[in-house]
MIRO-742351 format. One record per residue (C-alpha): residue number from 1; residue in three letters; x negated, y, z negated. Coordinates in steps of 0.25 Angstrom, whole numbers, always signed. Each point is the difference from the previous one (the first is absolute). Layout:
! residues N
PT  bavo  vovex  xx  yy  zz
PT  NUM  Ala  X  Y  Z .
...
***
This chain:
! residues 357
PT  bavo  vovex  xx  yy  zz
PT  1  Unk  +21  -150  +2 .
PT  2  Unk  -5  +13  +6 .
PT  3  Unk  +3  +13  -9 .
PT  4  Unk  +6  +5  +14 .
PT  5  Unk  +10  -11  +0 .
PT  6  Unk  +4  +7  -13 .
PT  7  Unk  +2  +14  +7 .
PT  8  Unk  -15  +5  -3 .
PT  9  Unk  -4  +9  +11 .
PT  10  Unk  -10  +11  +5 .
PT  11  Unk  +7  +11  -10 .
PT  12  Unk  -1  -9  -13 .
PT  13  Unk  -15  -3  +5 .
PT  14  Unk  -4  +14  +0 .
PT  15  Unk  +8  +1  -14 .
PT  16  Unk  -7  -10  -6 .
PT  17  Unk  -14  +6  +5 .
PT  18  Unk  +3  +12  -8 .
PT  19  Unk  +5  -7  -13 .
PT  20  Unk  -14  +1  -5 .
PT  21  Unk  +1  -15  -5 .
PT  22  Unk  -10  -7  +10 .
PT  23  Unk  +0  -13  -9 .
PT  24  Unk  +14  -2  -1 .
PT  25  Unk  +9  -9  +10 .
PT  26  Unk  +12  +4  +7 .
PT  27  Unk  +14  -8  -4 .
PT  28  Unk  +15  +4  +2 .
PT  29  Unk  +11  +1  -11 .
PT  30  Unk  +10  -11  +2 .
PT  31  Unk  +7  +0  -13 .
PT  32  Unk  +1  +9  -13 .
PT  33  Unk  +5  -7  -13 .
PT  34  Unk  -2  +12  -10 .
PT  35  Unk  -14  +1  -2 .
PT  36  Unk  -4  -12  +7 .
PT  37  Unk  -2  -2  +15 .
PT  38  Unk  -1  -11  +12 .
PT  39  Unk  -11  +5  +10 .
PT  40  Unk  -3  -6  +13 .
PT  41  Unk  -13  +0  +8 .
PT  42  Unk  -6  -9  +11 .
PT  43  Unk  +0  -12  -10 .
PT  44  Unk  +14  +1  -4 .
PT  45  Unk  +8  +5  -12 .
PT  46  Unk  -6  +2  -14 .
PT  47  Unk  +4  +6  -13 .
PT  48  Unk  -5  +14  -4 .
PT  49  Unk  +0  +10  -11 .
PT  50  Unk  -4  +15  +1 .
PT  51  Unk  -12  +5  -5 .
PT  52  Unk  +0  +8  -14 .
PT  53  Unk  -6  +12  +8 .
PT  54  Unk  +11  +0  +11 .
PT  55  Unk  +10  -1  -11 .
PT  56  Unk  -7  +11  -8 .
PT  57  Unk  -2  +9  +12 .
PT  58  Unk  +15  -1  +5 .
PT  59  Unk  +7  +13  -3 .
PT  60  Unk  +14  -8  +3 .
PT  61  Unk  +5  -13  +6 .
PT  62  Unk  +0  +5  +13 .
PT  63  Unk  -16  -1  +0 .
PT  64  Unk  +2  -15  -6 .
PT  65  Unk  +0  -12  +12 .
PT  66  Unk  +14  -3  +6 .
PT  67  Unk  +5  -10  +10 .
PT  68  Unk  -7  +3  +13 .
PT  69  Unk  -12  +7  -4 .
PT  70  Unk  -14  -2  +4 .
PT  71  Unk  -10  -2  -12 .
PT  72  Unk  -14  -1  -3 .
PT  73  Unk  -4  -13  -9 .
PT  74  Unk  -10  -7  -6 .
PT  75  Unk  +1  -16  +0 .
PT  76  Unk  -1  -7  -13 .
PT  77  Unk  +0  -14  -7 .
PT  78  Unk  -5  -6  +14 .
PT  79  Unk  +8  +8  +8 .
PT  80  Unk  +12  -5  -7 .
PT  81  Unk  +6  +14  -5 .
PT  82  Unk  -2  +14  +3 .
PT  83  Unk  -2  +14  -7 .
PT  84  Unk  +5  +12  +8 .
PT  85  Unk  -10  +12  -1 .
PT  86  Unk  +7  +10  +10 .
PT  87  Unk  +13  +2  +8 .
PT  88  Unk  -4  +5  +14 .
PT  89  Unk  +8  +12  +6 .
PT  90  Unk  +15  -5  +4 .
PT  91  Unk  +3  +3  +16 .
PT  92  Unk  +15  +0  -3 .
PT  93  Unk  +8  -3  -13 .
PT  94  Unk  +13  -1  -5 .
PT  95  Unk  +5  +6  -14 .
PT  96  Unk  +12  +3  -6 .
PT  97  Unk  +3  +8  -14 .
PT  98  Unk  -1  -9  -11 .
PT  99  Unk  +13  -7  -4 .
PT  100  Unk  +8  +8  -11 .
PT  101  Unk  -1  +12  -7 .
PT  102  Unk  -17  -1  +0 .
PT  103  Unk  -5  +10  +10 .
PT  104  Unk  -13  -6  +7 .
PT  105  Unk  -1  -8  +13 .
PT  106  Unk  -1  -14  +2 .
PT  107  Unk  -7  -6  +11 .
PT  108  Unk  +6  -11  +7 .
PT  109  Unk  -10  -5  +11 .
PT  110  Unk  -11  +6  +8 .
PT  111  Unk  -6  +0  +13 .
PT  112  Unk  +12  -5  +7 .
PT  113  Unk  +3  +2  +16 .
PT  114  Unk  +16  -2  +0 .
PT  115  Unk  +10  +0  -11 .
PT  116  Unk  +11  -9  +2 .
PT  117  Unk  +13  +7  -6 .
PT  118  Unk  +10  -12  -3 .
PT  119  Unk  +15  +4  -2 .
PT  120  Unk  +12  -10  +2 .
PT  121  Unk  +10  +2  +10 .
PT  122  Unk  +11  -2  -12 .
PT  123  Unk  +1  +8  -13 .
PT  124  Unk  -15  +4  -1 .
PT  125  Unk  +1  +9  +12 .
PT  126  Unk  -3  +14  -4 .
PT  127  Unk  -5  +11  +9 .
PT  128  Unk  -5  +9  -12 .
PT  129  Unk  -9  -12  -6 .
PT  130  Unk  -5  -2  +14 .
PT  131  Unk  -5  +15  +1 .
PT  132  Unk  -7  -2  -14 .
PT  133  Unk  -7  -11  +5 .
PT  134  Unk  -3  +7  +13 .
PT  135  Unk  -6  +12  -8 .
PT  136  Unk  -9  -9  -9 .
PT  137  Unk  -5  -7  +12 .
PT  138  Unk  -3  +12  +9 .
PT  139  Unk  -6  +6  -13 .
PT  140  Unk  -11  -10  +1 .
PT  141  Unk  -2  +0  +15 .
PT  142  Unk  +7  -12  +2 .
PT  143  Unk  +10  -4  +12 .
PT  144  Unk  +13  -5  -5 .
PT  145  Unk  +10  -10  +6 .
PT  146  Unk  +14  -3  -4 .
PT  147  Unk  +3  -15  -1 .
PT  148  Unk  +15  -3  -2 .
PT  149  Unk  +2  -13  -5 .
PT  150  Unk  +13  -9  -2 .
PT  151  Unk  +5  +4  +13 .
PT  152  Unk  +8  -13  +0 .
PT  153  Unk  +9  +6  -12 .
PT  154  Unk  +6  +11  +9 .
PT  155  Unk  +6  -1  +15 .
PT  156  Unk  -6  +8  +10 .
PT  157  Unk  +9  +11  +1 .
PT  158  Unk  -4  +4  -16 .
PT  159  Unk  -14  -2  +5 .
PT  160  Unk  +0  +10  +11 .
PT  161  Unk  +7  +9  -9 .
PT  162  Unk  -13  -1  -9 .
PT  163  Unk  -8  +3  +11 .
PT  164  Unk  +8  +11  +3 .
PT  165  Unk  -1  +6  -14 .
PT  166  Unk  -15  -1  +2 .
PT  167  Unk  -1  +7  +14 .
PT  168  Unk  +10  +11  -5 .
PT  169  Unk  -8  +4  -12 .
PT  170  Unk  -12  +3  +8 .
PT  171  Unk  -9  -11  -7 .
PT  172  Unk  -10  -3  +10 .
PT  173  Unk  -5  -14  -3 .
PT  174  Unk  +0  -14  +7 .
PT  175  Unk  +11  -9  -4 .
PT  176  Unk  -1  -16  +0 .
PT  177  Unk  +13  -7  -5 .
PT  178  Unk  -1  -16  -3 .
PT  179  Unk  +6  -11  -9 .
PT  180  Unk  -8  -9  -8 .
PT  181  Unk  +11  -9  +0 .
PT  182  Unk  +2  -3  +15 .
PT  183  Unk  -14  +5  +5 .
PT  184  Unk  +7  +12  +9 .
PT  185  Unk  -10  +11  +3 .
PT  186  Unk  -13  -8  -6 .
PT  187  Unk  -7  -1  +12 .
PT  188  Unk  +0  +15  +1 .
PT  189  Unk  -3  +2  -15 .
PT  190  Unk  -12  -9  +3 .
PT  191  Unk  -6  +8  +12 .
PT  192  Unk  -2  +12  -10 .
PT  193  Unk  -11  -7  -7 .
PT  194  Unk  -13  +1  +6 .
PT  195  Unk  -14  -7  -4 .
PT  196  Unk  -9  +7  -9 .
PT  197  Unk  +12  +12  -3 .
PT  198  Unk  +6  +1  -14 .
PT  199  Unk  +15  +1  -2 .
PT  200  Unk  +7  +3  -13 .
PT  201  Unk  +15  -4  -4 .
PT  202  Unk  +9  +9  -6 .
PT  203  Unk  +13  +0  -6 .
PT  204  Unk  +10  -3  -11 .
PT  205  Unk  +2  -13  -7 .
PT  206  Unk  +9  -10  +9 .
PT  207  Unk  -3  +5  +13 .
PT  208  Unk  -8  -12  +5 .
PT  209  Unk  -14  +4  -1 .
PT  210  Unk  -5  -12  -6 .
PT  211  Unk  +8  -9  +9 .
PT  212  Unk  -5  +6  +12 .
PT  213  Unk  -15  +0  -6 .
PT  214  Unk  +3  -15  -1 .
PT  215  Unk  +5  -1  +14 .
PT  216  Unk  -11  +6  +6 .
PT  217  Unk  -10  -8  -7 .
PT  218  Unk  +7  -13  +5 .
PT  219  Unk  +3  -6  -14 .
PT  220  Unk  +6  +3  -13 .
PT  221  Unk  -12  +5  -8 .
PT  222  Unk  +6  +12  -9 .
PT  223  Unk  +13  -3  -9 .
PT  224  Unk  +13  +8  +5 .
PT  225  Unk  +14  +0  -7 .
PT  226  Unk  +14  +2  +5 .
PT  227  Unk  +6  +13  -2 .
PT  228  Unk  +12  +3  -10 .
PT  229  Unk  +14  -1  +6 .
PT  230  Unk  +7  +11  -8 .
PT  231  Unk  -10  +11  +6 .
PT  232  Unk  -8  -6  +10 .
PT  233  Unk  -12  +4  -8 .
PT  234  Unk  -14  -9  -1 .
PT  235  Unk  -7  -5  -11 .
PT  236  Unk  -16  +4  +0 .
PT  237  Unk  -6  -12  +6 .
PT  238  Unk  -13  +6  +3 .
PT  239  Unk  -7  +4  -12 .
PT  240  Unk  -13  +6  +6 .
PT  241  Unk  -6  +7  +12 .
PT  242  Unk  -7  -10  +7 .
PT  243  Unk  -7  +0  +14 .
PT  244  Unk  +1  -12  +8 .
PT  245  Unk  -8  -5  +14 .
PT  246  Unk  +11  -5  +9 .
PT  247  Unk  -2  -10  +10 .
PT  248  Unk  -3  +9  +12 .
PT  249  Unk  -10  +8  -9 .
PT  250  Unk  +9  +12  -4 .
PT  251  Unk  +0  +4  -14 .
PT  252  Unk  +13  +1  -7 .
PT  253  Unk  +2  +7  -15 .
PT  254  Unk  +12  -4  -7 .
PT  255  Unk  +6  +9  -11 .
PT  256  Unk  +9  -1  -11 .
PT  257  Unk  +15  +7  +2 .
PT  258  Unk  +0  +14  -2 .
PT  259  Unk  +12  +7  -7 .
PT  260  Unk  -7  +13  +1 .
PT  261  Unk  -7  +6  +11 .
PT  262  Unk  -4  +14  -6 .
PT  263  Unk  -9  +10  +6 .
PT  264  Unk  -11  +9  -6 .
PT  265  Unk  -8  +10  +9 .
PT  266  Unk  +5  -6  +13 .
PT  267  Unk  +1  +13  +8 .
PT  268  Unk  -7  -6  +12 .
PT  269  Unk  +9  -14  +0 .
PT  270  Unk  +11  +9  -1 .
PT  271  Unk  -3  +8  +11 .
PT  272  Unk  -4  -11  +10 .
PT  273  Unk  +13  -7  -5 .
PT  274  Unk  +9  +12  +3 .
PT  275  Unk  -7  +4  +12 .
PT  276  Unk  +14  +5  +5 .
PT  277  Unk  +3  +10  -12 .
PT  278  Unk  -15  +6  +0 .
PT  279  Unk  +1  +2  +15 .
PT  280  Unk  +14  +8  -3 .
PT  281  Unk  -6  +7  -12 .
PT  282  Unk  -11  +7  +9 .
PT  283  Unk  +11  +7  +8 .
PT  284  Unk  +7  +7  -11 .
PT  285  Unk  -1  +14  -2 .
PT  286  Unk  -6  +0  -14 .
PT  287  Unk  -12  -9  -3 .
PT  288  Unk  +4  -2  -14 .
PT  289  Unk  +14  -3  +4 .
PT  290  Unk  +8  -10  -9 .
PT  291  Unk  +9  -4  +10 .
PT  292  Unk  +12  +3  -9 .
PT  293  Unk  +6  +13  +6 .
PT  294  Unk  -10  +8  +6 .
PT  295  Unk  +3  +6  +14 .
PT  296  Unk  -7  -6  +12 .
PT  297  Unk  -2  -13  -6 .
PT  298  Unk  -4  -10  +9 .
PT  299  Unk  +3  -11  -9 .
PT  300  Unk  +14  +4  -2 .
PT  301  Unk  +4  +3  +14 .
PT  302  Unk  -5  -13  +3 .
PT  303  Unk  +10  -6  -11 .
PT  304  Unk  +11  +9  +6 .
PT  305  Unk  -2  -6  +15 .
PT  306  Unk  +0  -14  -6 .
PT  307  Unk  -16  -3  +5 .
PT  308  Unk  -3  -2  -16 .
PT  309  Unk  +9  -6  -11 .
PT  310  Unk  +1  +7  -14 .
PT  311  Unk  -5  -13  -6 .
PT  312  Unk  -12  +0  +7 .
PT  313  Unk  -3  +14  -4 .
PT  314  Unk  +4  -3  -15 .
PT  315  Unk  -9  -11  +1 .
PT  316  Unk  -11  +7  +4 .
PT  317  Unk  +1  +12  -10 .
PT  318  Unk  +2  -11  -11 .
PT  319  Unk  -13  -8  +3 .
PT  320  Unk  -7  +15  +2 .
PT  321  Unk  +4  +4  -13 .
PT  322  Unk  -2  -13  -7 .
PT  323  Unk  -15  -2  +6 .
PT  324  Unk  -3  +15  -5 .
PT  325  Unk  +5  -1  -13 .
PT  326  Unk  -7  -14  -4 .
PT  327  Unk  -12  +7  +5 .
PT  328  Unk  +0  +11  -8 .
PT  329  Unk  +4  -9  -12 .
PT  330  Unk  -11  -9  +2 .
PT  331  Unk  -12  +11  +2 .
PT  332  Unk  +5  +5  -13 .
PT  333  Unk  -1  -14  -6 .
PT  334  Unk  -13  -2  +6 .
PT  335  Unk  -4  +15  -6 .
PT  336  Unk  +4  -5  -13 .
PT  337  Unk  -7  -13  -1 .
PT  338  Unk  -13  +7  +4 .
PT  339  Unk  +1  +10  -12 .
PT  340  Unk  +3  -11  -8 .
PT  341  Unk  -12  -9  +5 .
PT  342  Unk  -9  +12  -2 .
PT  343  Unk  +4  +3  -14 .
PT  344  Unk  -2  -16  -4 .
PT  345  Unk  -14  +2  +6 .
PT  346  Unk  -2  +12  -9 .
PT  347  Unk  +5  -6  -12 .
PT  348  Unk  -10  -12  +3 .
PT  349  Unk  -12  +8  +2 .
PT  350  Unk  +2  +8  -12 .
PT  351  Unk  +3  -13  -9 .
PT  352  Unk  -14  -4  +6 .
PT  353  Unk  -7  +13  -4 .
PT  354  Unk  +7  -2  -14 .
PT  355  Unk  -6  -14  -2 .
PT  356  Unk  -14  +4  +5 .
PT  357  Unk  +0  +12  -10 .
***
């Protein structure tokens, strides 16, 4: 296999030349399991681990390899394993706020061309969650596409209602509806995948991500599980993020279901995902308009005329506040971490002086 088959192009070749590690080979991260990795190069897939220097120099988890990363490696054990010495710059990325109360960012995957957001046509369909997925995709420079699964569970009228909701909410995204059960729409889904391009499946548990992956591969490679009848929610059958090469040469990353899609420092993603509101904001009388009760507010005028829904504005304002709040909290946390690190180094330095004295 050639590295170009794995998505390695001129952009990455240029970054590789700037790496300062000319004696290292190039490989792509295909799976991450805590501090263990699988990488793929021209000869195939092999286990790898990060070098001590890479771990020591990493300022946060974002600096460590994630699925989809291109990395610089040295082979060991007659080419049967590898040590990762550097992570090449990311062309695109998917990240979210770490789950729970912890303030930080979690890398989901990197160097993705298209994010495939899966929602099922039944109880999982949620416009507000779709907006969050669009924000994290757009924030990382990735084109999002919405795949509506389980189309066989609703009638044509309900399906048209779902599509109308997306249009009326001004959510600009390509939508493909399909059924893993009947196969309807699968040909259209398959046409999305292009050789050498990288795709990532995003969505809640039980929407059919792994089932779709097995269909695209053509056999039952990954384990699936039925959703719970009482609430229609699925169990986590995908335990880790993993990159798979499809039969047509496209690369697809499957991810575990995400219950939380928090955003942090994602102003660019919010701006692109809510371009309709951003355009209106530029027409307001005041540059610092809060779109609540100011005179000559173009956003409020659009709501009054019916061109913009209050729910979409509410979602925009909520995401903007959330992103800024988490960004400020993270900056403060990093400042304290750096101060603590300097204190530890100072204590160790003084102890070494005492020992020498």
